[in-house]
C-alpha positions as CSV (number, residue, x, y, z in Angstrom):
1,X,152.9,106.2,75.0
2,X,150.0,104.1,76.2
3,X,146.3,103.7,75.7
4,X,146.2,103.5,71.9
5,X,149.1,106.0,71.4
6,X,147.8,108.8,73.5
7,X,150.5,110.6,75.6
8,X,150.4,110.5,79.4
9,X,149.9,114.3,79.3
10,X,146.8,114.0,77.1
11,X,145.4,111.2,79.3
12,X,145.8,113.4,82.4
13,X,144.1,116.3,80.8
14,X,141.2,114.1,79.7
15,X,140.7,113.1,83.3
16,X,140.4,116.7,84.4
17,X,137.6,117.5,82.0
18,X,134.3,117.8,83.6
19,X,131.7,115.2,82.6
20,X,128.9,116.6,80.5
21,X,125.6,116.9,82.5
22,X,123.7,115.0,79.8
23,X,126.2,112.2,79.9
24,X,125.7,111.9,83.7
25,X,121.9,111.9,83.2
26,X,122.2,109.3,80.5
27,X,124.4,107.1,82.7
28,X,121.9,107.4,85.6
29,X,119.0,106.6,83.3
30,X,120.8,103.5,82.2
31,X,121.4,102.4,85.8
32,X,117.7,103.0,86.5
33,X,116.5,100.9,83.6
34,X,118.9,98.1,84.6
35,X,117.4,98.2,88.1
36,X,113.9,98.2,86.7
37,X,114.8,95.2,84.5
38,X,116.0,93.3,87.5
39,X,112.6,93.5,89.2
40,X,110.9,91.9,86.2
41,X,112.9,88.7,86.8
42,X,111.3,86.1,89.1
43,X,113.7,85.0,91.8
44,X,114.0,81.1,91.4
45,X,113.0,80.6,95.1
46,X,109.5,82.0,94.3
47,X,108.7,79.3,91.8
48,X,110.3,76.6,93.9
49,X,108.3,77.5,96.9
50,X,105.0,77.7,95.0
51,X,105.7,74.2,93.6
52,X,106.5,72.9,97.1
53,X,103.2,74.3,98.4
54,X,101.4,72.8,95.5
55,X,102.9,69.3,96.1
56,X,102.2,69.5,99.8
57,X,98.7,70.9,99.8
58,X,97.0,70.5,96.5
59,X,95.1,67.4,97.6
60,X,93.1,69.6,100.1
61,X,92.4,72.4,97.7
62,X,89.0,71.4,96.4
63,X,87.9,69.3,99.4
64,X,88.1,71.3,102.5
65,X,89.1,75.0,102.9
66,X,90.1,74.6,106.5
67,X,92.4,71.6,105.8
68,X,93.9,73.5,102.8
69,X,94.6,76.5,105.1
70,X,96.0,74.2,107.8
71,X,98.4,72.6,105.3
72,X,99.5,75.9,103.7
73,X,100.1,77.4,107.2
74,X,102.1,74.3,108.3
75,X,104.3,74.4,105.2
76,X,104.8,78.2,105.7
77,X,106.1,77.6,109.2
78,X,108.7,75.2,107.8
79,X,110.2,77.8,105.5
80,X,113.6,78.8,107.0
81,X,113.7,82.3,108.3
82,X,116.7,84.7,108.1
83,X,118.0,83.4,104.8
84,X,118.6,85.7,101.8
85,X,115.8,83.9,99.9
86,X,113.2,83.8,102.7
87,X,111.1,86.6,101.4
88,X,111.1,85.1,97.9
89,X,110.1,81.7,99.3
90,X,107.3,83.2,101.3
91,X,106.1,85.1,98.3
92,X,106.0,82.0,96.2
93,X,104.3,80.0,98.9
94,X,101.6,82.5,99.6
95,X,101.0,83.2,95.9
96,X,100.3,79.5,95.3
97,X,98.2,79.5,98.4
98,X,96.0,82.3,97.0
99,X,95.9,80.6,93.5
100,X,94.6,77.4,95.1
101,X,92.1,79.0,97.4
102,X,90.8,81.2,94.6
103,X,90.4,78.2,92.4
104,X,88.4,76.5,95.1
105,X,86.3,79.6,95.7
106,X,85.4,79.7,92.0
107,X,84.1,76.2,92.5
108,X,82.0,77.4,95.5
109,X,83.9,75.5,98.2
110,X,82.6,76.7,101.5
111,X,85.1,78.9,103.3
112,X,87.5,79.1,100.3
113,X,86.8,82.8,99.5
114,X,87.8,83.8,103.0
115,X,90.9,81.8,102.8
116,X,91.8,83.3,99.4
117,X,91.3,86.8,101.0
118,X,93.9,85.9,103.7
119,X,96.4,84.7,101.2
120,X,95.9,87.6,98.9
121,X,97.0,89.9,101.7
122,X,99.9,87.7,102.5
123,X,101.3,87.4,99.0
124,X,100.7,91.1,98.3
125,X,102.8,92.1,101.3
126,X,105.7,90.0,100.2
127,X,105.3,91.1,96.6
128,X,105.5,94.7,97.6
129,X,108.6,94.0,99.7
130,X,110.4,92.3,96.8
131,X,109.1,94.7,94.1
132,X,107.9,91.8,91.8
133,X,105.2,92.8,89.2
134,X,102.0,90.9,88.8
135,X,102.8,89.6,85.4
136,X,106.2,88.3,86.5
137,X,104.8,86.7,89.7
138,X,102.1,85.0,87.7
139,X,104.7,82.9,85.9
140,X,105.4,81.1,89.3
141,X,102.2,79.0,88.9
142,X,101.1,77.5,85.6
143,X,97.9,78.9,84.1
144,X,96.4,81.9,82.3
145,X,98.3,84.9,83.6
146,X,96.0,87.4,81.9
147,X,93.0,85.9,83.6
148,X,94.7,85.5,87.0
149,X,96.1,89.1,87.0
150,X,92.6,90.3,86.0
151,X,91.1,88.4,88.9
152,X,93.5,89.9,91.4
153,X,92.6,93.4,90.1
154,X,88.9,92.6,90.3
155,X,89.0,91.2,93.8
156,X,91.1,94.1,95.0
157,X,88.6,96.6,93.5
158,X,85.7,94.7,95.2
159,X,87.6,94.9,98.5
160,X,88.2,98.7,98.1
161,X,84.5,99.2,97.2
162,X,83.4,97.2,100.3
163,X,85.8,99.1,102.6
164,X,84.6,102.4,101.2
165,X,81.0,101.4,101.8
166,X,81.8,100.4,105.4
167,X,83.6,103.7,106.0
168,X,80.7,105.7,104.6
169,X,78.2,103.6,106.7
170,X,80.3,104.2,109.8
171,X,80.3,107.9,109.1
172,X,76.5,107.9,108.9
173,X,76.1,106.3,112.3
């Protein structure tokens, strides 16, 4: 006798019983929700890289968009490639780069809006690759996440509208 008094014969017969389909579905749903929960956690390298970019480049953020971009790009080149956290580091780095450039653009720094557009595309590509949501990513940089996520959505809607207008204008020519 083992397993809380069940006989060996009973244990063997239990193993031959088919698993109920609803139980299988339930188990799969549990695994899916665990996978979903994992994507809502920010990899530590994201926040670390955003802080590193801030320390290295913040001094240029409101003074000169070209200097800010040069600094951000130089720091990005220093991020080691081929490591398991490389994508997370690049996401954090480019997310901070966008936050800084967007802040400068709001203050009407010449060239900052174009720089923000470049870094929006960069961080969005890494964000998609890692499957990190906007609200989760927003926590990598201090500030009002509701406002920042709203700004991202607004800017992307404006880009889609401009692109649609360009396509329509091209179709008319």
